Backbone bond lengths (Angstrom), bond angles and torsions (degrees), N, CA, C in turn:
res aa  C-N    CA-C-N  psi(-1)  N-CA   C-N-CA  omega(-1)  CA-C   N-CA-C  phi
1 X - - - 1.451 - - 1.525 112.58 -
2 X 1.326 116.47 -35.98 1.462 119.89 -178.47 1.520 111.28 -63.99
3 X 1.320 115.17 -37.60 1.460 119.03 179.47 1.521 110.86 -65.75
4 X 1.315 117.05 -40.52 1.470 121.78 178.95 1.528 110.76 -66.61
5 X 1.326 116.95 -41.20 1.461 120.96 177.99 1.526 110.60 -65.54
6 X 1.318 117.19 -38.77 1.464 120.61 179.06 1.528 110.25 -66.51
7 X 1.328 116.35 -39.58 1.466 120.33 178.83 1.528 110.76 -65.19
8 X 1.341 116.35 -39.93 1.467 120.48 178.76 1.529 110.33 -66.30
9 X 1.335 116.33 -40.73 1.471 120.57 178.84 1.532 110.63 -63.86
10 X 1.330 117.30 -39.52 1.470 120.91 177.95 1.525 110.54 -64.89
11 X 1.322 116.27 -40.54 1.465 120.55 179.51 1.529 110.55 -63.62
12 X 1.344 116.55 -45.33 1.466 120.47 179.30 1.528 111.04 -64.42
13 X 1.338 116.65 -38.73 1.462 120.84 179.16 1.531 110.76 -65.83
14 X 1.320 116.59 -42.29 1.467 120.62 178.60 1.528 110.26 -63.79
15 X 1.315 117.12 -40.02 1.466 121.09 177.99 1.524 110.99 -64.95
16 X 1.337 117.05 -42.56 1.468 121.04 178.57 1.530 110.65 -63.72
17 X 1.330 117.59 -40.04 1.471 121.06 177.87 1.530 110.97 -65.32
18 X 1.314 115.63 -40.33 1.468 119.66 178.79 1.526 110.98 -61.79
19 X 1.304 116.55 -43.14 1.472 120.55 177.94 1.524 109.70 -65.11
20 X 1.340 117.03 -43.70 1.470 121.62 -178.65 1.528 112.38 -62.79
21 X 1.327 117.46 -30.53 1.472 120.96 178.27 1.527 111.22 -66.25
22 X 1.327 117.36 -25.08 1.468 121.84 -176.29 1.522 113.32 -99.55
23 X 1.329 116.44 10.61 1.466 121.04 179.60 1.520 108.11 -117.10
24 X 1.323 115.33 128.27 1.475 122.20 -178.22 1.531 109.80 -80.69
25 X 1.299 115.75 139.16 1.456 121.10 174.91 1.529 107.93 -69.26
26 X 1.323 116.84 126.20 1.466 120.01 -177.49 1.531 111.95 -73.62
27 X 1.321 117.45 -19.76 1.461 120.78 178.91 1.531 111.26 -88.67
28 X 1.334 116.70 -44.55 1.478 121.26 -178.40 1.525 111.42 -81.76
29 X 1.307 117.02 -46.10 1.457 121.75 -179.93 1.511 114.50 84.46
30 X 1.333 116.88 -34.19 1.456 119.18 -176.31 1.523 112.86 -103.65
31 X 1.311 117.84 -2.19 1.457 121.60 -179.38 1.519 110.34 -121.17
32 X 1.333 114.27 153.87 1.462 117.85 172.19 1.521 107.56 -76.65
33 X 1.316 116.73 162.44 1.465 118.31 179.79 1.524 110.94 -69.89
34 X 1.334 116.93 -19.37 1.466 120.38 176.55 1.526 110.63 -69.22
35 X 1.333 117.30 -34.07 1.467 121.81 -177.65 1.524 113.31 -91.96
36 X 1.320 117.53 -19.90 1.466 121.76 -174.46 1.530 111.39 -84.97
37 X 1.316 115.32 149.13 1.464 121.27 175.59 1.528 111.55 -110.23
38 X 1.340 116.87 12.95 1.465 120.63 177.89 1.533 109.20 -66.72
39 X 1.329 115.61 152.98 1.468 120.52 -178.31 1.521 112.14 -57.89
40 X 1.331 115.92 -42.32 1.456 119.16 -178.81 1.531 110.77 -65.49
41 X 1.325 118.32 -34.67 1.462 121.95 178.64 1.521 110.81 -66.69
42 X 1.327 115.80 -40.57 1.469 120.02 178.29 1.526 110.05 -63.20
43 X 1.337 116.13 -42.72 1.465 119.90 178.68 1.535 111.42 -65.48
44 X 1.325 116.98 -39.99 1.467 119.87 179.10 1.529 111.41 -67.03
45 X 1.327 117.18 -38.09 1.479 119.53 176.45 1.524 110.26 -62.18
46 X 1.335 117.07 -41.05 1.466 121.05 178.25 1.527 110.15 -64.77
47 X 1.329 116.60 -42.85 1.463 120.98 178.40 1.537 110.98 -59.95
48 X 1.327 116.00 -43.88 1.476 119.86 -179.80 1.527 110.31 -64.61
49 X 1.342 117.47 -43.11 1.467 119.87 178.93 1.527 111.28 -63.15
50 X 1.320 116.74 -39.20 1.471 120.21 177.45 1.528 110.80 -64.10
51 X 1.329 116.74 -41.83 1.466 121.10 179.86 1.528 110.89 -66.55
52 X 1.333 116.89 -39.49 1.468 120.56 178.32 1.526 110.04 -64.42
53 X 1.343 116.71 -44.16 1.474 120.71 178.26 1.524 111.84 -64.36
54 X 1.340 116.19 -29.54 1.465 120.33 179.14 1.527 111.93 -76.26
55 X 1.341 116.92 -5.93 1.457 120.32 176.60 1.524 114.95 91.53
56 X 1.324 117.08 13.27 1.469 120.11 179.04 1.534 109.64 -72.06
57 X 1.319 115.94 150.13 1.466 120.66 176.39 1.525 109.15 -81.12
58 X 1.335 115.65 163.07 1.471 120.35 178.44 1.525 109.96 -58.49
59 X 1.312 115.85 -41.90 1.464 120.60 -178.14 1.531 110.75 -62.20
60 X 1.321 116.94 -41.32 1.471 120.40 178.51 1.527 111.26 -65.40
61 X 1.327 115.98 -38.91 1.469 119.96 -179.84 1.529 110.23 -67.18
62 X 1.350 117.32 -46.08 1.462 120.18 177.87 1.528 111.05 -61.05
63 X 1.321 116.84 -39.59 1.473 120.98 179.78 1.527 110.05 -63.80
64 X 1.331 117.24 -43.12 1.471 120.86 178.90 1.534 110.54 -62.25
65 X 1.334 116.51 -44.82 1.466 119.80 179.34 1.528 110.99 -63.52
66 X 1.325 116.01 -40.47 1.466 119.60 179.16 1.529 111.03 -66.31
67 X 1.321 117.22 -40.17 1.466 120.65 178.27 1.526 111.15 -65.07
68 X 1.338 116.68 -39.60 1.467 120.51 -176.73 1.536 113.14 -78.32
69 X 1.351 117.21 -36.71 1.465 120.39 -171.35 1.525 114.41 -118.83
70 X 1.306 118.59 -5.93 1.461 121.47 -178.69 1.523 111.57 94.69
71 X 1.322 115.56 165.58 1.467 120.90 -175.61 1.524 112.90 -66.48
72 X 1.329 117.24 -23.92 1.467 119.71 -176.83 1.524 112.98 -69.10
73 X 1.328 118.05 -13.12 1.454 120.31 179.03 1.531 110.60 -72.66
74 X 1.325 118.00 -20.12 1.463 122.04 179.49 1.520 110.05 -91.95
75 X 1.337 116.63 136.54 1.462 120.13 178.41 1.521 111.63 -70.60
76 X 1.319 118.13 -30.04 1.467 121.60 -179.40 1.531 108.02 -112.36
77 X 1.334 116.94 102.88 1.467 118.94 -179.15 1.530 111.24 -70.68
78 X 1.310 114.83 158.47 1.470 120.54 178.73 1.520 109.92 -67.80
79 X 1.336 115.51 156.72 1.468 121.38 173.79 1.518 107.04 -97.67
80 X 1.326 116.51 109.90 1.464 121.31 176.30 1.528 107.88 -144.29
81 X 1.295 117.27 -172.59 1.465 120.79 -175.86 1.536 111.71 -62.76
82 X 1.315 117.71 -31.70 1.464 120.25 -179.02 1.527 112.00 -73.32
83 X 1.330 117.14 -33.27 1.461 119.83 -177.04 1.529 112.77 -102.69
84 X 1.324 118.11 0.95 1.471 121.04 -177.24 1.528 111.70 -59.62
85 X 1.308 117.44 -41.79 1.466 120.19 -179.08 1.528 110.83 -62.96
86 X 1.306 117.44 -38.60 1.464 120.80 179.39 1.527 110.32 -67.02
87 X 1.325 116.67 -44.27 1.460 120.76 -179.09 1.526 111.76 -68.34
88 X 1.321 118.18 -36.74 1.458 121.90 -174.13 1.525 113.83 -92.72
89 X 1.327 118.22 -12.78 1.463 120.67 -175.53 1.537 113.74 -58.71
90 X 1.334 121.70 -38.44 1.469 118.50 177.37 1.531 112.52 -60.69
91 X 1.337 116.64 -38.46 1.458 120.00 -179.90 1.532 110.95 -70.92
92 X 1.337 116.79 -37.32 1.465 119.60 178.51 1.535 110.39 -66.92
93 X 1.316 117.41 -41.15 1.462 121.25 179.31 1.527 110.17 -65.67
94 X 1.333 117.31 -43.52 1.470 120.53 179.06 1.533 110.49 -63.71
95 X 1.333 117.43 -40.44 1.464 120.63 178.37 1.521 111.64 -64.58
96 X 1.325 116.60 -42.32 1.464 120.23 178.96 1.530 110.44 -65.17
97 X 1.319 117.20 -41.55 1.478 120.49 179.03 1.531 110.57 -64.12
98 X 1.326 117.18 -40.89 1.468 120.41 178.28 1.528 110.52 -64.98
99 X 1.324 116.96 -38.96 1.463 120.73 177.77 1.519 112.03 -64.26
100 X 1.321 117.22 -44.20 1.468 121.05 178.57 1.528 110.05 -64.01
101 X 1.325 117.11 -43.59 1.460 120.96 178.93 1.531 111.18 -60.51
102 X 1.344 117.43 -46.06 1.471 121.11 -179.61 1.528 110.63 -64.47
103 X 1.322 117.32 -40.50 1.467 120.93 179.71 1.526 110.31 -64.53
104 X 1.334 116.65 -45.27 1.468 120.52 -179.86 1.531 111.03 -62.74
105 X 1.325 116.03 -41.66 1.460 119.93 179.90 1.529 110.57 -64.39
106 X 1.325 116.75 -43.49 1.467 121.57 178.94 1.527 110.42 -64.19
107 X 1.324 116.05 -45.43 1.462 120.93 -178.41 1.530 111.04 -63.43
108 X 1.306 117.23 -42.74 1.466 121.38 -179.50 1.526 110.72 -63.99
109 X 1.318 116.87 -43.87 1.458 120.54 -178.00 1.527 110.87 -62.58
110 X 1.317 117.36 -41.39 1.460 121.03 -178.93 1.527 112.40 -77.63
111 X 1.310 118.53 -33.93 1.466 121.93 -177.10 1.521 112.56 -64.87
112 X 1.318 118.13 -36.45 1.461 120.53 -179.10 1.520 109.80 -61.30
113 X 1.305 117.54 -44.79 1.461 121.59 -179.15 1.529 111.57 -69.00
114 X 1.315 117.10 -39.59 1.471 120.33 179.97 1.528 110.34 -65.83
115 X 1.333 117.02 -43.26 1.466 119.78 179.71 1.525 110.59 -62.98
116 X 1.304 117.67 -41.62 1.465 120.19 179.98 1.519 111.14 -65.73
117 X 1.332 117.11 -40.69 1.466 120.10 178.71 1.530 110.68 -65.80
118 X 1.311 118.24 -36.90 1.468 121.38 177.53 1.529 111.23 -65.71
119 X 1.311 117.63 -35.57 1.466 120.76 177.35 1.530 111.04 -64.65
120 X 1.313 116.18 -34.56 1.466 120.61 -178.75 1.524 112.91 -67.60
121 X 1.297 117.14 -27.26 1.472 120.79 -175.36 1.534 112.07 -60.33
122 X 1.316 117.10 -35.30 1.460 119.14 -176.14 1.517 114.20 -92.63
123 X 1.332 118.04 0.38 1.458 121.24 -176.08 1.532 109.21 -99.78
124 X 1.335 115.63 135.66 1.473 119.75 178.47 1.526 108.73 -81.13
125 X 1.329 117.02 113.03 1.463 122.61 179.74 1.525 109.59 -127.64
126 X 1.296 115.10 153.62 1.463 118.77 173.36 1.532 107.59 -71.86
127 X 1.327 118.43 159.68 1.469 120.06 179.23 1.533 112.51 -55.55
128 X 1.315 117.41 -38.57 1.476 120.29 -179.46 1.538 110.39 -67.49
129 X 1.326 117.84 -42.17 1.465 121.61 177.95 1.532 110.68 -63.50
130 X 1.337 114.91 -43.20 1.466 120.13 179.48 1.532 110.05 -60.17
131 X 1.334 116.70 -44.54 1.466 121.46 -179.26 1.533 110.49 -63.55
132 X 1.319 116.27 -42.80 1.467 121.01 179.09 1.531 110.40 -63.44
133 X 1.317 117.45 -45.20 1.469 121.63 179.64 1.531 111.09 -63.46
134 X 1.327 116.90 -41.64 1.469 119.68 178.43 1.523 111.07 -64.21
135 X 1.331 116.92 -39.03 1.469 119.85 176.95 1.525 111.17 -62.09
136 X 1.329 115.11 -40.39 1.471 119.68 -178.88 1.527 110.95 -70.98
137 X 1.328 117.05 -41.53 1.463 120.83 -171.45 1.518 114.52 -90.07
138 X 1.302 118.98 -14.20 1.465 120.12 178.66 1.524 107.65 -71.45
139 X 1.349 116.70 128.25 1.470 118.84 -177.25 1.525 110.62 -64.35
140 X 1.305 116.44 144.78 1.463 119.53 178.15 1.525 110.16 -69.77
141 X 1.326 117.04 154.68 1.467 118.47 176.85 1.533 109.20 -65.73
142 X 1.321 116.69 151.56 1.468 118.90 -179.39 1.529 110.73 -61.54
143 X 1.317 115.52 139.64 1.460 120.40 -179.85 1.517 110.01 -81.14
144 X 1.313 115.61 144.71 1.465 120.39 175.21 1.527 107.64 -82.45
145 X 1.287 115.15 132.50 1.458 120.29 179.96 1.514 109.26 -115.90
146 X 1.290 116.01 147.18 1.466 120.72 175.99 1.520 107.36 -103.22
147 X 1.286 115.85 118.77 1.450 121.92 177.15 1.510 107.81 -119.35
148 X 1.275 117.22 110.82 1.459 120.68 178.82 1.513 110.40 62.36
149 X 1.305 116.20 -123.96 1.449 122.39 -177.94 1.519 112.25 -93.60
150 X 1.329 116.53 -4.53 1.467 119.75 -173.59 1.529 110.68 -103.82
151 X 1.307 116.29 141.03 1.458 121.31 171.06 1.507 108.18 -98.22
152 X 1.293 115.61 128.99 1.454 118.58 -178.97 1.515 109.23 -116.28
């Protein structure tokens, strides 16, 4: 029985430490309460261990801490309408950067050919020279690429 009780105590302690790693020290701000030696961190670690021993779930413990100390006590904030912009902003910025890059690449590729064709308009060329220059300067049709299972 002692071995089973010791194993259960180790499991509860590991669970309490895991929860404590995800809770910010309200006094330090930059450390978890597991790493902090501030008085409030020690009290919060004791509170979490008491809640774990009482049979509370992790979700209930996090909810209690959030209700008592505010959402900033948690290292991972909830995803809701207020925090959606923060969570999604990296993806929006990456999408905008990819769009600008693709537009610039497309514009550059087409501009070189247009500028060259405009230069030809003012130059006196024989019909054969003009035809040869147009063949050289007309952009090639876009190539079809195979990406995965799709033909583009």
